[in-house]
N, C-alpha and C positions, 0 to 999 in steps of 0.2 A: 302552620304551627303543629309540632308533633309533641304529644305528650305520653309519657309512660305511666301506666296507672297499675300498682301493685295491689291486688286484693284477691282473696279466695272466694269472695261471695259475688255471684252473677247479679244479684239484685242491686248491690250497691254499684257495680260496674254500670248497670243500665241507668241508675239515677245520674250518675256522672255523665254519661254519654247524652242523656236528655238535656241536660244543663248546658253542654257544650255543643253549639251549633256544628252540624256536619261541614258546612262549607267553610268553617273557621279553622279547620285542621283535622288532624287524625289522632284518635286515641288508641294506643296500642295496650291492651290488657295483658298482664302477667299474673298467674295464679301462685306462683312461688318465688322465693328469692333467687332460685337458680335461673328460673325463666327470666327474671327482671335483670340479672346480671348478663345473661346472654344477649338479650335485647340492647342493653347499654353498649356492649362491645361490638354489636353488629351494626348499630347505626346511631346517628346523632339525634338527641331529642332537645327540646327547648326547656322542658322542665319535667319533674316527676311528681305524681301524687301517690302517697304511700299510705295505706290502711295500717296504721301503727297500733292497733289495739293489741296485736300479739307480740310478745316480747321479741321473737325473731324477726319480726318485721319492723319493729322499732328500731332494733340493733342495726339492721340492714340499712335503714333510713339514716341513722346516725353515721355509719361508715360511709355511705354514699355522699353525705354532706361534708364529711371531713375530707374526702378526697377532692372536693370541689369539682366533681364530674359535671354536676348540672344542679340547679336550684331545686330543692325539695319543699313540697308542701305536704305536711303530715295530718291525718285524720284520727281523732280520739274520740272516745265515749266521755260522757260526763264523769263517770266513775273513775276514769283513769286520767282525768285532765291534770292531775299533779304531776305526771310524768311529762308534761309540756316543757317544764323548766329544763329537764335534762336533754331533750331533744334539740331545744333552741340552743343550749350550751354547746351541743355537738356540731352545730352549724346548719341545722335545718332552718329555711328561710321563715316559715310560718307554720303555725298549727291552728286548726279549727276543730270544734266539736262537730260530730256527725249530725246532731240534732239541728245544726245551723247550717248544713251543707247547701240547702237551696238558696238562702238569702246571701250567703257570704262566699261561696266558691269562687265565682267569677270576680268578685271584687277583690279577693286576696290573691287570686291566681295571675290576673293580667299583669300587675306590676312586676312579677317575676320574669316575665317573658321578654327577651331581648327584642329590640325593634329596628336594628340597624343592618342585619344581615339580609342577603338577597332571598327573597320569597317569604320573609317573616313579616308578622303584622306591623304596619306602620303606625305611629301614634294616632292618626286619623282613624284607621281601621279598628284599633283598640277602643277608642272613644265612642265610635259608632256601635260597637258591640256592647259596651257598657250600657249605653242607652237601650239598645235592643233587648238586653237582659232585664232591664228595669229593676235593678237590684235595690234592696232597702239598705241605706247607708247610716251607720252610725253604731256606736257602742255605749251609749250613756245608759244608766240604770233604768230610766223611764222607757227606752226603746227596747232594752233587753227584756223588760217585763212583757212588752208587746210581743216580741219575738218568741218568748216562752209560750204565749197563748197560741200563736200561729202554728208552732210545732205541735202543740198538743191536738189542735182541731183540723189540721191541713189534710190528713188522710181520711177523715170522715166524710159523710155526704150530708151533714146537718146545714141548715141555713146559717148564715152569720150576718149580723148587723154590725157595720164599721161606723162609728160615731166620731167625729172630731171637727175641729175648725176648718174653714176653708184654706186650702194650701197645705194640709198636714200629710197628704199622701194616702187618702182613703182608698182610691181606686188601685193604687200601687199594691196595698195589703191584699185587696181582693184578688189581684192578679197573681201574687205570690201564692196564695192559698190555692188557686186554680193550678198553677204550675207543679205544686207540691202534691196534687191529688192523683187519683187514679183517672180523672177525666182530663189530664193535661193533653192527651192526644186530640182532643176535640176543641171546638171553638170556645173562645172567651168572648162574649158579646155584651156590650154596655148599651142599656137603655136609658137615655137621658131623660129624666122625669121632669125636668124644668124647661127644656128647650122648645117643646111643641105644645099647642092648645090641645085640649082633650080629645076632639074628634081625630086629629092628626096623630097624637100619641097612640090611641087606640089602634089605629090602621097600621102604625109602624110595629107596634108590639104584637098584635094578633094576626095581621094580614087580612086579606079580603077574598071574597069569591068573585068570580066575574059577574057583572051586572049588579054588585051590591050597591052601587051609587053611580051617579052620572059620570062617565069617564073611566069606570072599571071595566075596561074592555078584555080584561084577562085576569086570571086568578094570581094572587101575589102573596107569597109566604111572608111572615112577619120575623121578628127578632127571636120569638120563642123557637121557631122552626130553625133558624140559623144557628141556635145555641144547642140543638138537639145532641144529646151524648155528653155535652160540656157544661159550661157555667153561664147563667145569665145574672148580670149585675144590674139592679135596679138603682141607678145613681141619683142620689138626692130624693129619696123616696118620700121624705116629709112634705114636698111641694106638690104631691098628685091630688087631683081632685076627688070629691067624694064618689063620683061615679066610677072613676078608674080603681079607686080603693075597693069597691065591692066586687069588681071583676078580678082584681088581683088577689082577693081573699079566696076565691074558688080555685084559682091557679096554684096558690100556696097550699091549700088544704087537700086538694084532690089531684093536683098535677094534671088538670083538664082545662081545656079552652075551646072556644069555637072562632073561627074566622068571621070577620063582619060579613053578614049576609049569608052565612052558612048554617046549615042544620045539623051537620056531623060534629060530634064530640071528639076531639083529638087528645091524645095522651102526650104529655110533655115529659121526655126523660132529660131533665136538666136540674142542675144544683142552682138554687137561687140565693143570691146574696143581695145586699142592700147597704147603701151608705146615706148618711145624713149629717148635716151640720147642725141640725136642730134638736131640741129636746122633745123626743116623741111622747114621753110621759106627760110632759105639760100639755102638749097638743091634744092627747087623749082627755086630759082633765078639762080642757077648754071645749071639748066637743068637736074640734076640727080633724081629728083622726081616729079612725076606728080602733076600739080597743081589741077586738078579735084580730084584726090585721096586725096590730102591734105585737100581740103574743105570737102569732105565726112567724113574724119576721124575726123576732128577738129570741130564738132559740139559744143563741149565744151571742153576746155583745162584746166587741173590741173597742176600746176607747183610746184614740191615739193623743199622745200629748202634744200640745203646742210647742213650737220650736223654742219659746222663751223658757220652757221647763227641760230642755235638752241642750243647752248652750255648748256643752262640751263636744257635741257633734258637728258643730258649725266648721271647724277646720277640715274634717273629712268631707263634708258636703261641698265646701268651697272648692276644695282640691278637685272632687268629682266634676263640678261644673266648669272649672278651668279647663280640664281635659277635654269635656264635651264640647264646649263652646269654641275652645282654641281650635279643635278639629274642624268643626263646622264652619268656621271664619276663614278656613283656607290659608293660613298663614304660610309664607314662603318655605319651600322644602329646606330642612335643615335648621330653620330658625326655631329656637326654644320658646316654649310657652312662658308667658310672664309669670313671675312668682308673687304670691301674696306675701307681704312682710309679716313679721310678728305683730308689729304695730296695728297693720290693717286686719289681722285677725282679731286682735283684742278689740278693735273698734267694732267689728262685726258682732262680737260676743257681747257687747254692751248695748245693742239695739234690742227693742222688744219684739219686733218682727210681728206685727199684726197681720201680715199676709203670709206669714210662716214660711215654708220651704219654697213656696212659688215666689214670694218676695225676695228671698235670698238668691234664687236661681236668676231672676230678673236683675238684680244688682250686680252679680258676677259677670253676667253677660254684657251689661252696660260697660263695666270696667274693661273688658277684654276688647270690646269695639273701640273704645277711646284710647287704650293703651298704646303708648309710644316707645316705651323703654323695656326693660327686662324685668322690672318689678313693679308691683301695684301696692302702693302705700295708702295709709288711712285717707290722706287727703285727696286720693283719686276716686274714692267712693261716694257715690251720690245715692244715699238711703232714701232721701225724700222722693226723689224721682222714681226709684225702684217701687216704693209703696204705691204711688199713685197710679202707676201704669198697670196695677193689678185689679183696678176697680171693675166691679161687675154691674152695679146698679146705681142709680142716682142717689139712693139712700146711702150707700157706701161713700159716695164722693162727698156728700154733705157731711158725713161723720168725719172724713179725714181733713176736708178743707175747712180750716178755722177761719170764720169770718173776719174780715178786715174792714173795720168801719171807716177807715180813712179812703177806701176805694169805693166807687160807685156800686150800688146794688146790681145793676144790669151787668156790668162788667164781670162781676164774680158769679153771676147766674150763668152767663154765657160760657165761663170757664168750666163750670160743672156740667153744663149740658154737652159741651164739646167732648169732655171726656167720657161721658156716658155713650154718646153716639158712636165714638170711635170704637170703644170697648164691645158695644152691641153689635156693630157691623161686623167686626172681626170674628165674634163667636158664631154670628150667624152664618157666616160664609164657611167656617169650619164645619159646622154641623151639615150644611147643604152641599159641601164639596165645590163651592164656587158657582152653583146653579142658580142663576139670577131669578129664574121663574119660580123655582122652588122656594128660594129665599123670600120673595115677595109673598108667596102664599103663607109661609110659617109666620113672617113678621105682620101679616095682614096690612100690608103696605104697598101702595101702588108702584109698579115696577120702574116707571120712569123717575118718580120721586127717589126711590131707592138708588137708583143709578146716579142721580144728581148728588146724593149725599156721598156715594162712593168716590165720585170725582172730587167733591170738595175735600176729602181727606186723602186723596191720592192712594186709594186702596184698590188694588188690581185683583178681581175675582179669579183670574187665571192662576194666581199664586196659590190658590187653595184647591185646585183640582188635582 
């Protein structure tokens, strides 16, 4: 993929090059309209990005678009967003505001790139790239409010607490903040606060010294060290124990920590973010969450709307998942992806989505796997199956499974247990990378018994390695 980028600002050029992976193509920068015109005449480009804030550049974008030389994506400030109408009328393919360049550039650019010519991105490649970029998708008022918050705080170093229901994309928001910050060149590391019991979580987070405990035959760095210079995300912080809360407080307050068994205090150059689906204020009132830790975490809070409050984003999200899973399912070369009909989209928008975006993702994936024709209609969508497959806990299973008094108690209980066991095993193997010994340790469950459960549900640990 070859892109022409017309801008006089080196910093903006760098931002775009960071967003576009090097192995996905070449970005040729031009500092003037004369340079851009020379590049257009000398070589073939798949698309052009034009910094259209200056009148001369905007005029050039319009002229290039009118000549139908190549698709144009124009960048504008909020203050000049009114001129977007003129650019679109001149034939520019799309316009985005500079403040939204991180979350929207890839999402808006990829559909402009042709996928048929030799050496250009195939639909599979484009879909993989969409996934790789992890872009936030949607243009509803509720999501726009979140995007404005992200834009305001992204380039700072303050801590951020992202709160929202399960499946709303909390980690994705944190990743977007990291990619938009000066720390984007370093690692983004996730510490899952719910997956491990306290001793193992402490070991994963802080690391240990040699001889710290039986079996610690060498020093091991933890996730804090892995995130040095970058961002550490404490995922589902509301579920950590009181002991871990005390140790996290020192990390947040002084950016200091010690490895287990160590006496040396280490400095942590990390930006710390956290996510939670729980109401931490209520937990503080109940006494199960430290008030001082809450205030350290909640320098700024971003609250994500549930999908039922942004139903107009469902067509965009569904289209994204069709492209993503259509590529993953390796459809025959040249075969078009199934299309969701208007009736199917209306049906999706009529659902409450208790599992939020995760539930929608799963529903679209199921449709694509089962699709036999060129379209997916409302009758092809199994929302009940999509919701049940996202269960995390037996409590969630009981909430979703309505008791049927015409069926035996034992039968319904077995169904709930099966769903929980299957979901737990899959999450466990994702966490441990398919390592059965470590999975047995984390689950505190005998290895042989764990293996029998995996065979029962035909789950192959190798698929998670």
